[in-house]
C-alpha positions as CSV (number, residue, x, y, z in Angstrom):
1,M,-20.9,23.9,-10.3
2,A,-21.0,21.6,-13.2
3,D,-23.4,18.7,-13.1
4,N,-20.7,16.1,-13.5
5,Y,-18.3,17.6,-10.9
6,L,-18.9,14.8,-8.3
7,E,-18.8,12.0,-11.0
8,K,-15.5,13.3,-12.4
9,H,-13.9,13.4,-9.0
10,R,-15.3,9.9,-8.1
11,E,-13.8,8.5,-11.4
12,E,-10.4,10.1,-10.5
13,Y,-10.6,8.7,-7.0
14,E,-11.4,5.2,-8.3
15,K,-8.4,5.4,-10.7
16,R,-6.0,6.5,-8.0
17,K,-7.4,3.8,-5.7
18,A,-6.9,1.1,-8.3
19,R,-3.3,2.2,-8.9
20,Y,-2.6,2.2,-5.2
21,L,-4.0,-1.3,-4.7
22,L,-2.0,-2.7,-7.6
23,R,1.2,-1.1,-6.2
24,K,0.4,-2.3,-2.7
25,R,0.0,-5.9,-3.9
26,H,3.4,-5.9,-5.6
27,I,5.3,-4.6,-2.6
28,K,6.7,-7.5,-0.6
29,P,7.3,-6.8,3.1
30,C,10.9,-7.0,4.0
31,P,11.4,-9.9,6.5
32,I,13.3,-8.8,9.6
33,H,16.1,-11.3,10.4
34,L,16.9,-11.2,14.0
35,Q,20.1,-13.0,15.0
36,K,19.8,-14.9,18.2
37,P,23.0,-15.5,20.2
38,E,24.0,-19.1,20.5
39,D,24.1,-18.9,24.2
40,E,21.2,-16.8,25.5
41,A,22.8,-16.6,29.0
42,L,25.3,-14.1,27.7
C-alpha cells in the first residue's frame, strides 16, 4: 500500500463530515402541529 493511503482517506472523511454537518445545520425540523379537539370529552 501507498504510504499516504490512510492520510488520503482521512482527508476524504473529514471533507464528507464537514459537508454533512453543514447540511445538517441548515435543515430545520418540521414542527408537528397536532390539532386538539375543542371538547376533549368527545
